[in-house]
C-alpha positions in Angstrom: 34.4 24.6 -11.4 33.5 22.0 -8.8 30.4 19.9 -9.8 29.8 18.3 -6.4 30.2 21.6 -4.5 27.7 23.4 -6.8 25.1 20.6 -6.5 25.5 20.5 -2.7 25.0 24.2 -2.6 21.7 24.0 -4.5 20.4 21.2 -2.1 21.5 23.2 0.9 19.6 26.3 -0.4 16.5 24.2 -1.0 16.6 22.7 2.5 17.0 26.1 4.1 14.1 27.5 2.0 11.8 24.6 2.9 12.8 24.9 6.6 11.7 28.6 6.4 8.3 27.5 5.1 8.7 27.8 1.4 7.3 25.1 -0.9 10.4 24.8 -3.0 13.2 26.6 -4.9 13.2 28.4 -8.3 16.5 29.0 -9.9 17.7 30.9 -12.9 21.2 30.7 -14.2 23.2 32.9 -16.6 25.9 31.3 -18.7 27.5 34.5 -20.1 30.6 33.7 -18.1 31.2 30.4 -19.9 34.3 30.1 -22.0 34.9 27.4 -24.6 37.3 25.6 -22.2 34.5 25.4 -19.6 31.8 24.0 -21.8 32.5 20.3 -21.4 32.5 20.3 -17.6 29.4 22.7 -17.6 27.5 20.3 -19.9 28.3 17.5 -17.5 27.0 19.7 -14.6 23.8 20.5 -16.5 23.1 16.8 -17.0 23.7 16.1 -13.4 21.6 19.0 -12.2 18.7 17.9 -14.4 18.7 14.6 -12.5 18.8 16.4 -9.1 15.8 18.6 -10.1 13.8 15.5 -10.9 14.1 14.3 -7.3 13.4 17.6 -5.5 11.0 20.5 -5.4 13.1 22.6 -7.7 12.5 24.4 -11.0 15.5 25.8 -13.0 15.7 28.1 -16.0 19.1 28.2 -17.7 19.8 30.8 -20.3 22.3 30.6 -23.2 23.2 33.1 -25.8 22.9 31.7 -29.4 25.7 34.1 -30.4 28.1 32.1 -28.2 26.7 28.6 -29.0 27.4 26.5 -32.1 25.4 23.5 -33.3 27.3 21.2 -31.0 26.6 23.4 -28.0 22.9 23.7 -28.9 22.6 19.9 -29.1 24.2 19.7 -25.7 21.7 22.1 -24.2 18.8 20.2 -25.7 20.0 16.8 -24.5 20.8 17.9 -20.9 17.4 19.6 -20.3 13.8 18.5 -20.2 13.0 20.9 -22.9 14.4 24.0 -24.5 12.9 27.3 -25.6 14.7 28.9 -28.6 14.0 32.4 -29.7 14.6 33.0 -33.4 13.4 35.8 -35.6 11.2 37.1 -32.8 9.4 33.8 -32.2 9.8 31.2 -29.4 10.1 27.6 -30.4 9.7 24.7 -28.0 12.0 21.7 -28.4 11.4 18.8 -26.1 14.2 16.3 -25.3 13.3 13.1 -27.2 14.7 10.8 -24.5 12.8 12.7 -21.8 9.6 12.6 -23.8 9.9 8.8 -24.3 10.6 8.3 -20.6 7.5 10.4 -19.6 5.4 8.5 -22.1 6.6 5.2 -20.8 5.9 6.4 -17.2 2.3 7.5 -18.1 1.7 4.1 -19.7 3.0 2.3 -16.7 1.0 4.4 -14.3 -2.2 3.7 -16.4 -1.5 -0.1 -16.2 -1.2 0.1 -12.5 -4.3 2.2 -12.2 -6.3 -0.4 -14.1 -4.9 -3.2 -12.0 -5.6 -1.2 -8.8 -9.2 -0.6 -9.8 -10.0 -4.1 -11.1 -8.1 -6.4 -8.8 -10.4 -8.7 -6.8 -8.4 -8.4 -3.6 -8.9 -5.4 -1.3 -6.0 -3.0 -1.2 -5.2 -0.2 1.3 -2.3 2.1 1.7 -1.6 3.2 5.3 0.6 5.4 7.4 1.7 4.3 10.8 1.0 6.9 13.6 3.0 7.4 16.8 2.1 8.8 20.2 4.1 11.5 22.0 6.5 9.0 23.3 7.3 7.7 19.8 5.4 4.5 20.2 3.1 3.1 17.4 -0.5 4.0 18.4 -2.7 3.8 15.3 -2.6 4.0 11.5 -4.2 6.3 9.0 -5.8 5.2 5.7 -4.3 7.0 2.7 -5.9 5.2 -0.2 -8.1 2.1 -1.0 -9.4 0.4 -4.1 -12.9 -0.5 -5.0 -12.5 -4.1 -3.8 -11.8 -2.7 -0.3 -15.3 -1.4 -0.2 -16.6 -4.8 -1.2 -14.6 -6.4 1.6 -15.6 -3.9 4.3 -18.8 -2.3 3.1 -17.3 1.1 3.7 -17.0 3.5 0.7 -13.7 5.2 -0.1 -14.9 8.7 0.9 -15.7 7.4 4.4 -12.3 5.9 5.1 -9.6 7.9 3.3 -7.5 10.0 5.7 -9.4 8.5 8.7 -7.6 6.7 11.5 -8.2 3.0 11.9 -9.1 3.6 15.5 -12.1 5.7 14.4 -13.4 3.1 12.1 -12.4 -0.2 13.7 -11.7 0.7 17.4 -11.6 -3.0 18.5 -9.1 -4.0 15.8 -6.2 -1.7 16.5 -4.7 -3.6 19.4 -5.0 -6.9 17.4 -3.1 -5.7 14.3 -0.9 -2.8 15.5 2.0 -5.0 16.6 2.2 -6.7 13.2 2.0 -3.4 11.2 4.5 -1.7 13.5 6.9 -4.6 12.9 6.5 -4.4 9.1 7.4 -0.7 9.2 10.3 -1.1 11.7 11.9 -4.0 9.8 10.7 -3.0 6.3 9.8 -6.7 5.8 6.5 -8.1 4.5 4.4 -10.4 6.7 1.4 -12.6 5.9 -1.2 -13.8 8.3 -4.8 -15.2 8.5 -7.4 -13.7 10.7 -11.1 -13.4 11.5 -11.9 -9.7 11.0 -14.8 -9.2 13.5 -15.4 -5.6 12.2 -16.5 -7.0 8.8 -17.4 -10.6 9.8 -15.0 -12.3 7.4 -12.1 -14.6 7.4 -9.2 -13.0 5.6 -5.7 -13.7 4.4 -3.7 -10.5 4.8 -0.4 -9.6 3.3 1.2 -6.5 4.8 4.3 -5.0 3.2 6.4 -1.8 3.6 5.8 1.1 1.3 8.6 3.4 2.4 9.1 5.3 5.6 6.1 5.1 7.8 3.9 3.9 5.0 2.8 0.3 4.5 0.1 -1.4 2.4 -2.2 -4.4 2.9 -3.8 -6.8 0.4 -6.9 -8.6 1.8 -8.2 -11.9 0.4 -11.6 -13.2 1.6 -11.1 -16.8 2.7 -14.5 -17.2 4.4 -15.8 -19.8 2.0 -12.6 -21.8 2.1 -12.4 -21.7 6.0 -16.1 -22.6 6.4 -15.9 -25.5 3.9 -12.7 -26.8 5.7 -14.3 -26.6 9.1 -17.5 -28.3 7.9 -15.5 -31.1 6.4 -13.5 -31.5 9.6 -16.7 -31.5 11.7 -18.3 -34.3 9.6 -15.1 -36.4 9.6 -14.6 -36.0 13.3 -18.2 -36.8 14.1 -18.2 -39.9 11.9 -15.0 -41.1 13.5 -16.5 -40.6 17.0 -19.6 -42.6 16.0 -17.4 -45.5 14.9 -15.2 -45.5 18.0 -17.8 -44.9 20.8 -20.5 -47.1 22.1 -22.0 -44.5 24.3 -24.8 -42.3 22.9 -24.2 -39.7 25.6 -20.5 -39.3 24.6 -21.3 -39.0 20.9 -23.9 -36.4 21.6 -21.7 -34.4 23.8 -18.9 -34.5 21.3 -21.2 -33.5 18.5 -22.6 -30.6 20.4 -19.1 -29.3 21.3 -18.1 -29.4 17.6 -21.3 -27.7 16.5 -20.8 -24.9 19.0 -17.3 -24.4 17.8 -18.2 -24.5 14.2 -21.3 -22.2 14.4 -20.0 -20.1 17.3 -23.2 -20.6 19.2 -24.7 -22.8 22.0 -26.1 -26.1 21.1 -28.6 -28.1 23.2 -29.5 -31.7 22.4 -32.6 -33.2 24.1 -32.8 -37.0 23.5 -34.3 -40.2 24.6 -32.2 -43.4 24.9 -33.5 -46.9 24.3 -31.6 -48.6 27.2 -32.4 -52.0 26.0 -31.0 -51.5 22.5 -28.4 -48.9 23.6 -29.5 -46.5 20.9 -30.9 -43.0 20.6 -34.6 -43.3 20.2 -35.6 -39.6 19.6 -34.0 -36.2 19.9 -34.2 -32.5 19.3 -31.4 -30.1 18.6 -31.8 -26.4 19.6 -29.3 -23.7 18.8 -28.8 -20.3 20.5 -26.5 -17.5 19.8 -24.6 -16.1 16.7 -24.6 -18.2 13.6 
């Protein structure tokens, strides 16, 4: 009895079945051939196969004769399977593996905690899948899942974005972010960057990290208030410094208009009158044109 050979045989059958279009593999095993001398190695095999089944699309039913099993063997059967069905006096009893039961309970509790975090986190979250063209080059990414905060960040509800390509929703953004996302998938290494997302009109801090294979995820933090406040402070400081250094009203006004245009992303026009005798601005009018 060769444990590795048997397990490899099961996986090989599963792969051939799936390659032929089947969804998975169902197996039934008969243990009538077992002798007492085989039991220890067979129990080890059953424990190992239980771990294999958990990682693959496999379902196994193993049958044992109570006439050939003592109390110790029954305990081995229960401990090496997810659950056991025992027929006694014409009635079937279900006995669930206590360790397996505790593990599933802990998994459900962990999943519920992550679901609560996923729904209530303030940062936008999205799970993506990188897409490739016919030549094997990254070409786009598909949105697999988003949280509620993603809608707040983008204004797009979940039902409008899930399973859609980014190129369909944000056609002008693909070329900007595709190299970074492709690098995250290729290197399986997280990257962080700050950007102005024109599609949603916000400054964002983005953390992109691998999620296995072609999948990757992004967390979005809205930094618009911080960026605007920082730029406003810098504008005021630079303007004050210019006023202190320059004796030319024309240079001060030109510098101020340049900074205003950069800060507000618009065109600024300053019409003014200069008192040549005093060397001061006597009157002026600022007009702004463009996007604010």
